[in-house]
C-alpha positions as CSV (number, residue, x, y, z in Angstrom):
1,M,7.1,81.1,125.3
2,T,8.1,78.7,128.0
3,T,11.0,77.5,125.9
4,G,12.2,81.0,125.3
5,L,12.1,81.8,129.0
6,R,13.9,78.6,129.8
7,R,16.7,79.4,127.3
8,T,17.0,83.0,128.7
9,A,17.2,81.6,132.2
10,I,19.8,79.2,131.2
11,A,21.9,81.9,129.5
12,M,21.6,84.1,132.5
13,F,22.6,81.3,134.8
14,V,25.7,80.6,132.6
15,L,26.6,84.3,132.5
16,L,26.3,84.6,136.3
17,G,28.4,81.4,136.6
18,L,31.1,83.0,134.4
19,V,31.0,86.2,136.4
20,F,31.4,84.1,139.6
21,V,34.3,82.2,138.2
22,N,36.0,85.4,137.1
23,L,35.5,87.1,140.4
24,N,37.1,84.1,142.1
25,V,40.0,84.1,139.7
26,I,40.6,87.7,140.3
27,Q,40.2,87.6,144.1
28,V,41.9,84.3,144.7
29,F,44.3,83.3,142.0
30,R,45.4,86.7,140.6
31,A,45.1,88.6,143.9
32,D,48.9,88.7,144.6
33,D,49.7,89.7,141.0
34,L,47.2,92.5,140.9
35,A,48.2,93.7,144.4
36,N,51.9,93.9,143.5
37,D,51.3,95.4,140.0
38,D,53.1,98.8,139.9
39,R,50.1,100.2,137.9
40,N,47.8,99.5,140.8
41,S,47.2,103.0,142.4
42,R,46.1,101.5,145.7
43,T,49.4,99.6,145.8
44,L,51.3,102.8,144.9
45,I,49.6,104.8,147.7
46,R,50.1,102.0,150.2
47,D,53.8,101.6,149.3
48,Y,54.5,105.3,149.5
49,D,52.5,105.6,152.8
50,T,55.2,103.4,154.4
51,R,58.5,104.7,155.5
52,R,60.7,102.4,153.5
53,G,63.7,100.8,155.4
54,L,67.2,102.1,155.1
55,I,69.9,100.5,152.9
56,L,73.2,100.7,154.8
57,G,76.8,100.1,154.2
58,A,78.7,97.3,155.9
59,E,79.7,99.5,158.9
60,Q,76.1,100.7,159.2
61,T,77.1,104.4,159.5
62,T,76.8,105.1,155.7
63,V,73.2,105.4,154.4
64,L,72.9,104.3,150.9
65,A,69.1,104.8,150.6
66,E,66.5,106.3,152.8
67,S,63.0,107.7,152.8
68,E,62.0,111.3,153.4
69,E,58.6,112.8,154.0
70,T,57.0,115.0,151.3
71,D,54.1,117.4,151.1
72,G,52.6,115.6,148.1
73,P,49.9,113.0,147.7
74,L,52.6,110.3,148.1
75,R,53.8,110.6,151.6
76,F,57.4,109.3,151.3
77,R,60.1,109.8,148.6
78,R,63.2,107.7,148.2
79,R,66.6,109.4,148.5
80,Y,70.1,108.2,147.8
81,P,72.6,110.3,149.9
82,Q,75.6,109.0,148.1
83,G,74.3,110.1,144.7
84,G,75.4,107.6,142.0
85,L,78.2,106.0,143.9
86,F,76.3,102.8,144.8
87,A,73.6,103.1,142.1
88,H,74.2,99.7,140.5
89,A,74.2,98.0,143.9
90,T,71.2,99.7,145.5
91,G,69.3,100.2,142.3
92,Y,66.4,102.7,142.4
93,H,62.8,102.9,143.7
94,S,60.7,104.9,141.2
95,V,57.0,105.9,141.1
96,V,57.2,105.5,137.3
97,Y,59.7,102.7,136.7
98,G,59.4,100.4,139.7
99,R,62.5,98.9,141.3
100,S,65.9,97.4,140.5
101,E,68.8,95.7,142.3
102,I,68.6,95.6,146.1
103,E,65.6,97.8,146.1
104,D,63.9,95.1,144.1
105,S,65.3,91.9,145.4
106,F,64.7,92.9,149.1
107,N,61.6,94.9,148.4
108,A,59.4,92.9,150.8
109,E,61.8,93.5,153.7
110,L,62.3,97.2,152.9
111,A,58.5,97.7,152.6
112,G,57.8,95.8,155.7
113,N,55.7,93.2,153.8
114,T,57.3,90.0,155.0
115,P,55.2,87.4,156.9
116,E,57.4,88.1,159.9
117,A,56.4,91.7,159.9
118,F,52.7,91.1,160.0
119,S,52.2,91.1,163.8
120,R,54.4,94.2,164.1
121,N,52.4,96.0,161.4
122,L,49.1,95.1,163.1
123,A,50.4,96.3,166.5
124,D,51.6,99.5,164.9
125,F,48.2,100.0,163.3
126,L,46.3,99.4,166.5
127,A,48.7,101.8,168.4
128,G,48.4,104.4,165.7
129,R,52.2,104.3,165.1
130,E,53.8,105.0,161.7
131,R,54.3,101.9,159.6
132,T,58.0,101.3,158.7
133,G,60.0,98.9,156.7
134,D,63.0,97.0,157.8
135,D,66.6,98.0,157.2
136,V,68.9,96.1,154.8
137,V,72.6,96.0,155.8
138,T,74.9,95.4,152.9
139,T,78.4,94.0,152.8
140,L,79.6,97.1,150.8
141,R,82.4,99.2,152.1
142,P,82.4,102.9,151.1
143,A,86.1,103.2,150.7
144,V,86.3,100.2,148.4
145,Q,83.3,101.4,146.3
146,Q,84.9,104.9,146.1
147,A,88.2,103.4,144.9
148,A,86.4,101.3,142.2
149,V,84.4,104.2,140.8
150,Q,87.3,106.6,140.9
151,G,89.6,104.1,139.2
152,L,87.1,103.4,136.4
153,A,86.6,107.2,136.1
154,D,85.0,108.0,132.7
155,Q,85.9,104.6,131.2
156,R,83.2,102.0,130.5
157,G,83.7,99.0,132.7
158,A,83.1,97.3,136.0
159,V,84.8,96.2,139.3
160,V,83.8,93.5,141.7
161,A,85.8,93.2,145.0
162,L,84.9,90.5,147.5
163,N,86.2,88.6,150.5
164,P,87.5,85.2,149.2
165,Q,86.6,83.4,152.5
166,S,83.2,84.9,153.2
167,G,81.9,85.8,149.8
168,A,81.0,89.3,151.1
169,I,81.0,91.8,148.2
170,L,83.0,94.8,149.3
171,G,82.6,96.8,146.2
172,L,80.5,96.5,143.1
173,A,80.8,99.3,140.5
174,S,79.7,99.8,136.9
175,T,80.5,102.8,134.7
176,P,79.0,104.9,133.3
177,G,76.6,105.3,136.2
178,F,73.4,107.2,136.9
179,D,71.7,109.2,139.6
180,P,69.0,107.1,141.3
181,D,67.6,110.2,143.0
182,R,66.4,111.6,139.6
183,L,64.6,108.3,138.8
184,A,63.0,108.4,142.3
185,S,61.6,111.9,141.8
186,H,57.8,112.2,142.3
187,N,57.8,114.7,139.3
188,T,56.9,112.1,136.8
189,S,57.8,114.2,133.7
190,E,61.3,114.9,135.1
191,A,61.8,111.2,135.9
192,A,60.6,110.3,132.5
193,S,62.9,112.8,130.8
194,Y,65.9,111.5,132.7
195,K,65.0,107.9,132.0
196,Q,64.8,108.7,128.3
197,Q,68.3,110.2,128.5
198,L,69.6,107.0,130.1
199,D,67.8,104.7,127.7
200,T,69.1,106.5,124.6
201,N,72.6,106.8,125.8
202,P,74.7,104.3,123.6
203,H,76.9,103.6,126.6
204,K,74.0,102.1,128.6
205,P,74.4,103.7,132.0
206,L,71.6,101.6,133.5
207,L,73.3,98.4,132.6
208,N,75.0,96.7,135.6
209,R,78.2,95.5,133.9
210,A,79.4,93.8,137.0
211,V,76.8,91.1,136.8
212,R,74.8,91.4,133.6
213,E,77.4,92.0,130.9
214,W,79.9,89.5,129.6
215,H,83.1,89.8,127.4
216,P,85.8,87.5,126.3
217,P,88.0,87.1,129.4
218,G,91.2,87.0,127.4
219,S,94.3,85.9,129.3
220,T,92.5,85.9,132.7
221,F,91.0,82.7,131.5
222,K,94.4,81.2,131.5
223,L,93.9,80.8,135.2
224,V,91.1,78.3,134.3
225,T,93.4,76.6,131.7
226,A,96.3,76.4,134.2
227,A,93.9,74.8,136.8
228,A,92.9,72.2,134.2
229,G,96.5,71.6,133.4
230,L,97.5,71.1,137.0
231,A,94.5,68.8,137.6
232,S,95.7,66.7,134.7
233,G,99.1,66.2,136.3
234,M,101.2,69.0,134.9
235,S,103.7,70.6,137.2
236,P,104.6,74.3,137.1
237,T,108.0,73.3,135.8
238,R,106.6,71.3,132.8
239,T,108.2,72.7,129.6
240,F,106.7,73.5,126.2
241,E,108.0,74.5,122.9
242,D,108.2,78.3,122.3
243,P,107.1,79.0,118.7
244,T,106.2,82.4,117.3
245,R,102.9,81.0,116.2
246,L,101.1,77.7,117.1
247,E,99.5,75.9,114.1
248,L,96.0,74.8,114.9
249,P,95.1,71.2,113.9
250,R,92.9,70.6,110.9
251,T,93.1,74.2,109.8
252,E,95.4,76.8,108.3
253,A,94.8,79.2,111.2
254,T,97.4,79.9,113.8
255,I,97.6,81.5,117.3
256,G,100.3,84.1,118.0
257,N,101.7,85.9,121.0
258,Y,101.3,89.5,122.0
259,G,103.8,91.5,119.9
260,G,104.2,88.7,117.4
261,G,107.3,87.2,118.9
262,T,108.3,84.2,121.0
263,C,107.8,84.2,124.8
264,A,111.2,82.9,125.8
265,G,113.5,83.6,123.0
266,G,112.5,80.4,121.2
267,D,113.8,78.2,124.0
268,Q,111.7,75.8,126.1
269,I,109.2,77.6,128.4
270,S,107.8,76.3,131.7
271,L,104.1,76.5,132.6
272,A,104.9,79.0,135.5
273,E,106.9,81.2,133.1
274,A,104.2,81.0,130.5
275,L,101.6,82.4,133.0
276,R,104.0,85.1,134.2
277,V,104.5,86.5,130.6
278,S,101.0,85.4,129.4
279,C,102.2,83.2,126.6
280,N,99.4,82.5,124.1
281,T,101.1,79.7,122.3
282,T,101.8,77.8,125.4
283,F,98.3,78.0,126.8
284,A,96.7,77.1,123.5
285,Q,98.9,74.0,123.5
286,I,97.8,73.2,127.1
287,G,94.2,73.5,125.9
288,L,95.0,70.9,123.2
289,D,96.8,68.7,125.7
290,V,94.1,68.6,128.3
291,G,91.3,68.4,125.7
292,E,87.8,69.6,125.3
293,Q,86.0,67.8,128.2
294,A,88.6,68.7,130.8
295,L,88.7,72.4,129.9
296,I,84.9,72.7,129.8
297,A,84.6,70.7,133.1
298,Q,87.2,73.0,134.8
299,A,85.4,76.1,133.7
300,E,82.1,74.9,135.0
301,E,83.7,73.9,138.3
302,F,84.6,77.6,138.6
303,G,80.9,78.5,138.0
304,F,80.7,79.1,134.2
305,N,77.3,78.3,132.7
306,A,75.6,78.8,136.1
307,P,74.0,81.8,138.0
308,L,76.4,83.0,140.7
309,I,74.5,85.3,143.0
310,E,71.0,85.0,144.5
311,Q,70.7,88.4,146.1
312,L,70.4,90.3,142.8
313,A,67.8,89.5,140.3
314,D,68.6,88.0,136.9
315,P,72.4,87.7,137.0
316,L,73.9,86.8,133.7
317,A,75.7,83.3,133.7
318,S,79.1,83.4,132.1
319,R,79.5,81.1,129.1
320,M,81.7,78.2,128.3
321,P,80.7,76.3,125.1
322,D,79.6,72.8,125.7
323,E,81.2,71.5,122.5
324,L,84.6,72.5,121.1
325,N,86.5,71.1,118.2
326,R,90.3,71.0,118.4
327,P,91.0,74.5,117.0
328,Q,88.3,75.9,119.2
329,V,89.8,74.3,122.3
330,A,93.1,76.1,121.6
331,Q,91.2,79.4,121.2
332,A,89.0,78.9,124.2
333,A,92.1,78.0,126.3
334,I,93.3,81.7,125.9
335,G,89.9,83.1,126.7
336,E,88.8,83.7,123.1
337,F,86.4,82.0,120.7
338,D,82.9,81.9,122.3
339,V,84.0,82.1,126.0
340,R,82.4,85.0,127.8
341,A,82.7,86.1,131.5
342,T,81.2,88.7,133.7
343,P,83.4,90.6,136.2
344,L,81.7,88.7,139.1
345,Q,82.7,85.4,137.4
346,M,86.4,86.4,137.1
347,A,86.4,87.7,140.7
348,L,85.1,84.3,141.9
349,V,87.8,82.5,139.9
350,A,90.5,84.6,141.7
351,A,88.6,84.1,145.0
352,A,88.5,80.3,144.7
353,I,92.3,80.1,144.0
354,G,92.9,82.3,147.0
355,N,90.5,80.3,149.1
356,N,92.3,76.9,148.8
357,G,90.2,76.0,145.7
358,T,86.8,76.5,147.3
359,L,84.2,78.9,145.7
360,P,82.6,81.3,148.2
361,R,79.0,82.1,147.8
362,P,78.8,85.8,146.8
363,R,76.5,88.0,148.9
364,I,75.8,91.7,148.9
365,V,73.5,91.7,151.9
366,K,74.5,90.4,155.2
367,A,71.4,91.2,157.4
368,V,68.0,92.6,157.7
369,Q,67.1,94.4,160.9
370,D,64.2,96.4,162.3
371,T,64.5,100.0,163.3
372,S,65.6,99.1,166.8
373,G,68.6,97.3,165.4
374,A,67.3,93.8,166.2
375,V,68.4,91.3,163.5
376,L,65.5,89.6,161.7
377,A,67.5,87.7,159.1
378,E,71.2,87.0,158.6
379,Y,73.2,85.9,155.5
380,G,76.4,84.5,156.7
381,P,79.3,83.1,154.9
382,S,78.8,79.9,152.9
383,T,80.2,78.1,149.9
384,L,78.9,78.0,146.4
385,T,78.1,74.8,144.6
386,P,77.5,75.8,141.0
387,Q,74.5,74.3,139.2
388,G,75.4,70.9,137.9
389,Q,78.4,70.4,140.2
390,S,78.6,68.1,143.2
391,D,80.5,70.4,145.6
392,A,82.1,73.9,145.9
393,Q,85.7,72.7,145.3
394,A,86.8,74.3,141.9
395,L,90.3,72.8,142.2
396,S,92.3,71.0,144.8
397,P,94.0,72.8,147.7
398,Q,97.4,71.7,146.3
399,A,96.6,73.0,142.8
400,A,95.3,76.3,144.3
401,S,98.5,76.8,146.2
402,T,100.6,76.1,143.1
403,L,98.5,78.5,141.0
404,R,98.7,81.1,143.7
405,N,102.5,81.0,143.6
406,M,102.4,81.3,139.8
407,M,100.0,84.3,140.0
408,T,102.3,86.0,142.5
409,G,105.1,85.8,139.9
410,V,102.8,87.6,137.4
411,V,102.6,90.6,139.7
412,E,106.1,90.5,140.9
413,S,107.8,90.5,137.6
414,G,105.4,89.6,134.8
415,T,102.5,91.4,133.0
416,G,100.8,92.5,136.2
417,T,103.5,94.7,137.9
418,A,101.2,97.7,137.9
419,A,99.1,95.9,140.6
420,Q,101.9,95.8,143.1
421,L,101.4,97.1,146.6
422,P,104.1,98.2,149.1
423,D,104.7,95.6,151.8
424,T,101.9,93.3,150.5
425,S,102.2,90.5,148.0
426,V,99.6,90.4,145.3
427,A,98.6,87.5,143.1
428,G,97.0,88.3,139.8
429,K,96.5,87.8,136.1
430,T,96.1,90.3,133.3
431,G,93.9,89.9,130.3
432,T,93.7,91.6,126.9
433,A,91.0,90.4,124.5
434,Q,90.8,91.9,121.1
435,M,87.1,92.0,119.9
436,R,86.7,90.3,116.6
437,Q,85.6,92.4,113.6
438,S,86.0,95.6,115.7
439,E,88.1,98.6,115.3
440,A,87.7,99.5,118.9
441,G,90.4,99.0,121.5
442,P,90.6,95.6,123.3
443,T,88.6,94.5,126.4
444,V,91.1,94.6,129.2
445,W,91.1,92.7,132.5
446,F,92.8,92.1,135.8
447,A,91.9,89.4,138.3
448,G,93.7,88.7,141.5
449,F,93.8,88.9,145.3
450,A,95.9,90.1,148.2
451,P,97.7,89.3,150.5
452,A,98.8,86.5,148.3
453,R,99.3,84.1,151.2
454,D,96.3,84.9,153.3
455,P,93.9,86.9,151.0
456,R,91.3,89.2,152.4
457,V,90.2,90.6,149.1
458,A,89.8,89.3,145.5
459,V,89.1,91.6,142.7
460,A,88.2,91.6,139.0
461,V,88.5,94.7,136.8
462,L,87.0,95.1,133.3
463,V,87.5,98.0,131.0
464,E,85.8,98.0,127.6
465,E,87.3,99.1,124.3
466,G,90.7,99.9,125.9
467,G,89.3,102.7,128.1
468,S,91.4,105.9,127.9
469,A,94.3,104.0,126.2
470,G,92.2,102.9,123.2
471,S,93.8,100.5,120.9
472,D,97.1,100.6,122.8
473,A,95.5,99.2,126.0
474,T,96.6,96.1,127.8
475,G,95.3,94.6,131.0
476,G,98.5,95.3,132.7
477,G,98.5,99.0,131.7
478,V,94.8,99.9,132.2
479,A,93.1,97.3,134.5
480,A,96.0,96.4,136.9
481,P,96.4,100.0,138.2
482,I,92.6,100.1,139.0
483,A,92.9,96.8,140.8
484,R,95.8,98.2,142.9
485,Q,93.7,101.1,144.1
486,V,90.8,98.8,145.0
487,L,93.0,96.2,146.7
488,A,94.6,99.0,148.8
489,A,91.3,100.4,149.8
490,A,90.0,97.0,150.7
491,L,92.9,96.1,152.8
492,D,92.9,99.5,154.6
493,S,89.1,99.3,155.4
494,T,88.7,95.5,156.0
495,P,89.6,94.0,159.4
């Protein structure tokens, strides 16, 4: 009997010990995870009992997101006064589906849950004042955003416009878009129905194509190849043969030019002229001349294979293969093979060239401030050193100046004339990438900046499957006119 009691006591002691350990794990080690779990009803009630901070445009007069009081059990509801215009920048704040984009990455600030807000929250509680979150001031300019969305219209694509010196993102658009107000509805069945519509739409309206979708950059990648060539000692006057097709080494494959002909009538063609008319055979040859390592290194100096923005969660790193054989080098040099880029990446390539070779650090939020307007945190201009690189210099100032002049020729009299602005010189590069094994139209691009000599805005435009032009689309015909609208809006609205 004594042995049985002892065993029972030991078992009870062990069980109590396990309960004690489990309670400590829950209360100490998992406390933050459980408190922040969207399924936690206490967290939900607490979050929606706080007047969430505003999300504001750069000039602080345009409200992108705000909270309004309701008569329901959840006191506040999120509203987006601009509808879907800024949807892929602000994201959404939903009872059912949580948060995305700025609403997610700056959630602690908007909800007033930062360590800096603790004393203020305590004072508000003791004084019986309403608890409020802090306001987030973005770098986004409504006129630029409007131009980007209107330019894309009903085409699938994205636009990123940013200041080449400061890295401030002036416009970030992705189409098709969505209405964040409908996802923020407290009517959970309506929100769920709308979310299902978005999820089953084959065009993926919730996908932020500006930072989380990549495509072959096509001839816009020739900017990277040209930079590698200049770094190797090539001059813009260096001449190359002008064949109809370039035979690739160790294979029967060839690379041809757009339209199937030569680029300069079969005569010698210079590096500058090859960029102006976007000559595939020349740039494939440049890729072979500079070699695998130099081309890969140049791409990575521009930020390929590295995350590019910290203020939005889970950005997709553009891809440059880390190994290339000789035929693959030639294909990669014209933005094909397995090279992939996001619009943010190509906007940064253009920005670095316009910024004397230095990569600016992209930012979409410039400050956090309290309801009185006092600045609590500031995110100023800085440079971006990509992961694995020693500094932010993607190319030398001399090479950047040379490439800027070459890009100006592209817009003045080459493939990018549709991006011209009156009384303002534009530097740019078009791109047209035919998707392999696809009957759809090509992916078309434009990347550039203005004014060419002292740029205040860099832009990248992507349109999928040829947009409204379908199989006849080119970067110069579809993407360049959109870039022109965005550049004009940015120059008009940016000091």
